[in-house]
C-alpha positions as CSV (number, residue, x, y, z in Angstrom):
1,X,74.7,-34.2,50.7
2,X,74.5,-30.8,49.8
3,X,76.9,-28.3,48.4
4,X,76.6,-24.9,47.8
5,X,77.8,-24.0,44.4
6,X,78.9,-19.7,44.1
7,X,80.8,-18.0,41.2
8,X,81.7,-14.6,40.2
9,X,81.9,-13.0,43.1
10,X,84.1,-10.4,42.0
11,X,85.1,-8.8,44.9
12,X,86.2,-5.0,44.4
13,X,83.7,-4.2,41.6
14,X,82.9,-0.9,40.4
15,X,86.6,0.6,41.4
16,X,86.3,-1.0,45.2
17,X,82.8,0.7,45.4
18,X,81.9,1.1,49.1
19,X,78.4,1.1,48.2
20,X,78.7,-2.7,46.1
21,X,80.4,-3.6,49.2
22,X,77.5,-3.0,51.8
23,X,75.2,-4.9,48.5
24,X,77.9,-7.9,49.2
25,X,77.5,-7.8,53.0
26,X,73.5,-8.1,52.8
27,X,73.5,-10.7,50.3
28,X,75.9,-12.7,52.3
29,X,74.4,-12.3,55.6
30,X,70.8,-12.1,55.0
31,X,71.0,-14.3,52.1
32,X,74.0,-16.8,51.7
33,X,75.3,-17.8,54.8
34,X,71.5,-17.9,56.5
35,X,70.5,-20.5,53.7
36,X,73.4,-22.4,54.1
37,X,72.9,-22.2,58.1
38,X,69.2,-23.3,58.0
39,X,70.0,-26.7,55.7
40,X,73.4,-27.1,57.5
41,X,75.7,-26.8,54.5
42,X,79.2,-27.5,55.2
43,X,81.1,-27.4,51.8
44,X,81.1,-24.4,49.3
45,X,82.8,-24.7,45.7
46,X,83.4,-21.2,44.5
47,X,83.8,-21.3,40.5
48,X,86.2,-18.5,39.8
49,X,86.7,-15.0,39.6
50,X,86.4,-14.3,43.4
51,X,88.3,-11.1,43.0
52,X,87.4,-8.3,40.3
53,X,91.0,-6.8,40.0
54,X,93.4,-9.1,37.8
55,X,96.4,-7.3,39.1
56,X,96.2,-6.1,42.7
57,X,93.7,-5.8,45.5
58,X,92.5,-2.6,47.5
59,X,93.3,-3.0,51.5
60,X,89.4,-2.4,52.4
61,X,88.2,-4.5,49.7
62,X,90.5,-7.5,51.0
63,X,89.3,-7.1,54.9
64,X,86.0,-7.0,53.6
65,X,86.3,-10.1,51.6
66,X,87.8,-11.6,54.9
67,X,85.2,-10.7,57.3
68,X,82.1,-11.2,55.0
69,X,82.8,-14.5,53.5
70,X,86.1,-16.0,54.2
71,X,86.1,-16.0,57.9
72,X,82.0,-16.7,58.5
73,X,83.1,-19.6,56.5
74,X,85.7,-20.5,59.1
75,X,83.5,-19.9,62.3
76,X,81.1,-22.3,60.6
77,X,83.9,-25.3,59.9
78,X,82.7,-24.9,56.0
79,X,85.0,-26.9,53.9
80,X,85.9,-23.8,51.1
81,X,87.2,-25.0,47.3
82,X,88.5,-22.1,45.1
83,X,88.8,-22.9,41.4
84,X,90.8,-19.9,39.7
85,X,89.1,-17.8,37.4
86,X,90.6,-15.6,34.8
87,X,89.9,-12.5,36.9
88,X,92.1,-14.2,39.5
89,X,95.5,-14.3,37.9
90,X,97.7,-11.3,36.5
91,X,98.7,-13.0,33.5
92,X,96.6,-14.5,31.0
93,X,98.8,-17.1,30.2
94,X,99.5,-18.6,33.4
95,X,97.7,-19.5,36.4
96,X,100.7,-19.8,38.5
97,X,100.5,-16.3,40.2
98,X,96.7,-16.0,41.6
99,X,94.7,-13.8,44.0
100,X,94.2,-17.2,46.4
101,X,97.9,-18.4,46.4
102,X,99.4,-14.5,47.0
103,X,96.7,-13.7,49.6
104,X,95.6,-17.0,51.4
105,X,98.4,-19.5,51.2
106,X,100.6,-18.3,53.7
107,X,98.1,-16.9,55.9
108,X,96.9,-18.1,59.1
109,X,93.6,-19.1,58.0
110,X,94.0,-22.6,56.1
111,X,90.4,-23.2,55.5
112,X,90.5,-22.3,51.5
113,X,91.4,-24.9,49.2
114,X,92.2,-23.3,45.7
115,X,92.9,-25.1,42.4
116,X,94.8,-23.5,39.8
117,X,95.2,-26.7,37.4
118,X,92.7,-29.2,36.9
119,X,92.3,-31.7,39.6
120,X,89.5,-34.4,40.7
121,X,88.0,-34.0,44.3
122,X,85.9,-35.9,46.2
123,X,83.0,-34.0,48.3
124,X,80.5,-36.1,50.2
125,X,81.3,-39.1,48.4
126,X,80.9,-37.6,44.7
127,X,83.9,-37.3,42.3
128,X,84.0,-34.4,40.9
129,X,86.3,-32.7,38.0
130,X,87.6,-29.3,38.7
131,X,88.8,-27.4,35.5
132,X,90.1,-23.9,36.2
133,X,90.9,-21.1,33.6
134,X,92.4,-22.5,30.5
135,X,95.2,-20.7,29.3
136,X,98.3,-21.4,26.7
137,X,100.3,-23.0,29.9
138,X,97.5,-25.9,30.7
139,X,95.5,-25.9,27.7
140,X,97.1,-29.7,26.6
141,X,97.0,-30.6,30.2
142,X,93.1,-29.4,30.8
143,X,92.4,-31.3,27.5
144,X,94.4,-34.7,28.6
145,X,92.9,-34.7,32.0
146,X,89.1,-33.8,30.7
147,X,89.8,-37.1,28.2
148,X,91.3,-39.4,31.1
149,X,89.2,-38.2,34.4
150,X,86.8,-40.7,35.7
151,X,84.4,-38.0,37.2
152,X,81.1,-37.7,36.3
153,X,80.6,-34.1,37.1
154,X,82.8,-31.1,36.1
155,X,83.0,-27.9,37.7
156,X,85.1,-25.3,36.1
157,X,85.6,-21.6,34.6
158,X,85.2,-22.1,31.4
159,X,85.0,-19.8,28.1
160,X,82.8,-22.1,25.9
161,X,81.5,-20.5,22.6
162,X,77.5,-20.1,21.6
163,X,76.7,-19.3,25.7
164,X,75.3,-15.9,26.6
165,X,77.8,-13.9,28.6
166,X,75.2,-11.2,29.3
167,X,71.7,-11.5,28.8
168,X,71.4,-11.2,24.6
169,X,75.3,-11.3,23.9
170,X,76.4,-14.5,22.7
171,X,80.0,-15.5,22.8
172,X,81.7,-15.9,19.4
173,X,84.9,-17.3,20.5
174,X,86.6,-19.9,23.1
175,X,86.3,-23.5,23.9
176,X,84.2,-26.1,21.5
177,X,81.6,-28.0,24.3
178,X,82.7,-31.3,22.9
179,X,85.4,-32.1,25.5
180,X,82.5,-31.7,28.1
181,X,79.7,-34.1,26.5
182,X,81.4,-36.9,28.4
183,X,79.9,-35.5,31.6
184,X,76.5,-36.5,33.3
185,X,76.5,-32.8,34.7
186,X,78.9,-29.7,33.8
187,X,78.9,-26.3,35.9
188,X,80.9,-23.2,35.1
189,X,81.4,-19.3,36.2
190,X,83.0,-17.2,34.1
191,X,79.5,-15.6,32.1
192,X,77.5,-13.6,34.4
193,X,74.0,-14.4,32.7
194,X,72.6,-17.9,34.3
195,X,72.4,-20.2,31.2
196,X,71.5,-24.1,30.3
197,X,72.2,-26.0,27.1
198,X,72.4,-29.6,27.4
199,X,74.6,-30.7,30.4
200,X,76.3,-27.6,30.6
201,X,75.2,-25.0,33.1
202,X,76.6,-21.5,33.2
203,X,75.4,-20.8,37.0
204,X,75.5,-16.6,36.3
205,X,76.9,-14.4,39.2
206,X,75.3,-14.2,42.6
207,X,74.5,-10.3,42.5
208,X,73.8,-7.8,40.1
209,X,77.2,-5.3,39.1
210,X,76.2,-3.4,35.9
211,X,73.0,-2.0,34.2
212,X,73.2,-5.3,31.9
213,X,72.2,-7.3,35.0
214,X,68.8,-5.3,35.6
215,X,66.3,-7.9,36.3
216,X,68.5,-10.6,35.4
217,X,68.3,-13.2,37.6
218,X,70.8,-13.6,40.3
219,X,71.7,-16.4,43.1
220,X,73.6,-19.1,44.1
221,X,73.4,-22.9,43.6
222,X,72.8,-26.3,45.8
223,X,73.8,-29.3,44.0
224,X,72.8,-32.6,45.6
225,X,75.8,-35.0,45.5
226,X,73.5,-38.2,45.6
227,X,70.7,-37.1,43.0
228,X,73.4,-34.4,41.3
229,X,70.4,-32.1,40.9
230,X,70.9,-28.5,41.0
231,X,68.8,-25.9,43.0
232,X,68.6,-22.4,42.2
233,X,68.7,-20.1,45.2
234,X,67.6,-16.7,43.9
235,X,69.1,-13.3,45.4
236,X,65.9,-11.2,46.3
237,X,68.3,-7.8,46.4
238,X,69.2,-6.0,43.7
239,X,71.1,-3.3,42.8
240,X,69.4,-1.5,39.9
241,X,66.0,-0.1,39.4
242,X,64.2,2.0,37.1
243,X,61.1,4.0,37.8
244,X,58.8,4.7,35.1
245,X,57.5,8.4,35.6
246,X,53.9,9.1,33.8
247,X,51.6,11.2,35.6
248,X,48.8,11.8,32.5
249,X,45.7,11.4,33.9
250,X,46.5,10.4,37.5
251,X,46.0,11.0,40.8
252,X,49.3,12.3,42.9
253,X,49.2,9.0,45.0
254,X,49.1,7.2,41.8
255,X,52.8,8.8,40.6
256,X,54.3,9.2,43.9
257,X,54.5,6.3,46.5
258,X,55.0,7.1,49.9
259,X,57.7,4.7,50.7
260,X,60.8,4.7,49.0
261,X,63.0,3.1,50.9
262,X,64.1,0.3,48.6
263,X,66.3,2.7,46.5
264,X,68.5,3.2,49.5
265,X,72.4,2.8,48.4
266,X,71.2,1.4,45.0
267,X,71.3,3.1,41.4
268,X,68.1,4.3,40.0
269,X,67.2,5.3,36.4
270,X,63.9,7.5,36.3
271,X,62.3,7.2,33.0
272,X,59.6,9.9,32.1
273,X,57.2,9.1,29.6
274,X,54.6,11.7,30.4
275,X,55.3,15.0,32.8
276,X,52.6,17.0,32.6
277,X,52.6,18.4,36.4
278,X,56.3,19.4,36.8
279,X,55.7,20.2,40.8
280,X,54.6,16.5,41.0
281,X,57.9,15.4,39.4
282,X,59.9,17.3,41.6
283,X,58.1,16.3,44.8
284,X,58.7,12.7,43.9
285,X,62.2,13.4,43.0
286,X,62.8,15.2,46.1
287,X,61.1,11.5,48.1
288,X,63.8,9.7,46.3
289,X,66.7,11.7,46.7
290,X,66.0,11.9,50.5
291,X,66.3,7.7,50.5
292,X,69.6,8.3,49.7
293,X,70.3,6.3,46.7
294,X,74.0,5.9,45.3
295,X,73.4,7.3,41.8
296,X,70.0,8.5,39.9
297,X,69.8,9.1,36.5
298,X,67.0,11.1,34.4
299,X,66.0,9.5,31.3
300,X,63.5,11.4,29.0
301,X,61.6,9.1,26.6
302,X,61.2,10.4,23.7
303,X,61.0,6.9,22.1
304,X,57.4,5.9,23.5
305,X,59.2,2.9,25.4
306,X,56.1,3.0,27.6
307,X,54.4,1.5,24.9
308,X,56.9,-1.8,25.1
309,X,57.2,-4.2,27.9
310,X,60.6,-4.2,29.5
311,X,61.7,-7.4,28.2
312,X,60.8,-6.3,24.6
313,X,62.8,-3.3,25.1
314,X,65.8,-5.7,25.9
315,X,65.1,-8.1,22.8
316,X,65.1,-5.5,20.4
317,X,68.1,-3.2,21.3
318,X,71.4,-4.0,19.9
319,X,73.7,-4.8,22.5
320,X,77.3,-2.7,22.2
321,X,79.2,-5.7,21.3
322,X,76.9,-6.5,18.1
323,X,77.0,-3.1,17.4
324,X,81.2,-3.2,17.2
325,X,81.3,-6.2,15.3
326,X,78.8,-5.3,12.6
327,X,81.4,-2.3,12.5
328,X,84.2,-4.5,12.0
329,X,82.8,-6.8,9.3
330,X,82.0,-3.3,7.4
331,X,85.6,-1.8,7.4
332,X,88.7,-2.6,6.1
333,X,91.3,-3.2,8.6
334,X,95.1,-4.9,8.3
335,X,94.6,-7.0,11.2
336,X,92.8,-10.3,12.1
337,X,89.2,-9.5,12.7
338,X,88.6,-12.3,15.2
339,X,91.6,-11.5,17.0
340,X,90.3,-7.3,17.0
341,X,86.5,-8.5,18.1
342,X,88.3,-10.7,21.2
343,X,90.3,-7.5,22.4
344,X,87.1,-5.4,22.0
345,X,85.0,-7.9,23.9
346,X,87.4,-8.0,26.9
347,X,87.6,-4.1,26.8
348,X,83.9,-4.2,26.8
349,X,83.3,-6.7,29.6
350,X,86.3,-4.7,31.8
351,X,84.8,-1.3,31.3
352,X,81.5,-2.8,32.6
353,X,82.8,-3.0,36.0
354,X,84.3,0.6,36.0
355,X,82.0,2.9,38.5
356,X,82.5,6.0,35.8
């Protein structure tokens, strides 16, 4: 049997942006549920952070969550399991109050099964250990559960040291991987960058939400309960695009494509490496704006970034957290550096989701 794994959906991202809700709708309608229908998959396990706002949810976002994700599961008789993540709870030290309990537990639709404490479940004959967000209230319980569970597959919303939160940005605090070494397979949400080390797989978010996600593979996974193999299904739709403008020694049709429809309702950066013909540049912008992108920013390339490949630009640039941590290591402060680093990292992560 096959089970769909999805995580970090963050309904309500970017200040409940309507543009992102439309982007979500396209993914779920044309990619996610289309795949599940074609392969007759009737089970979904969500690995946490189903919503974005920790303390409240916008009514429009809630309606979209129901119409686009929850109700289609119900209409297909899909068995839906949701692990509680850190964005699903208002208090960092307890999972007791969470989005799933407050919004769905008392509703008429009982298709959602949610887990705010460590639990063993059986899906299609496979025993699976589910581990929600670990906090001071449930830490001892969770560690005892991990030690005693007989399940060989573990799915959770884990903050483990050494994995990339975003591409090029490794987590420097959290839990060690040792308690999870006993499992044949571990899959986790929380970090939006897809990665793997040993038996531990961070599945990554299903779609792009910030510029940090640009050209970073996004999608969902299919778990075969018999072979325990994971298959990655890539999301073909992007939210963030870069246009490299260079008109030097080129014909007009080489600089200005005929079709800009792909940029509708997306975020676009126009990076100008060479502009010898201002009229062509204005003509290109006019065509771009007619496609109705959500946002356009223009960057004059004064660092000759056109000489580097996209991956090299990403690799050579220091990320924001690296810069902040270097500053912390060199400044005199009267508070524990590790605690301050954790706070800065948390604030940075939240700021990434603000549409400003």
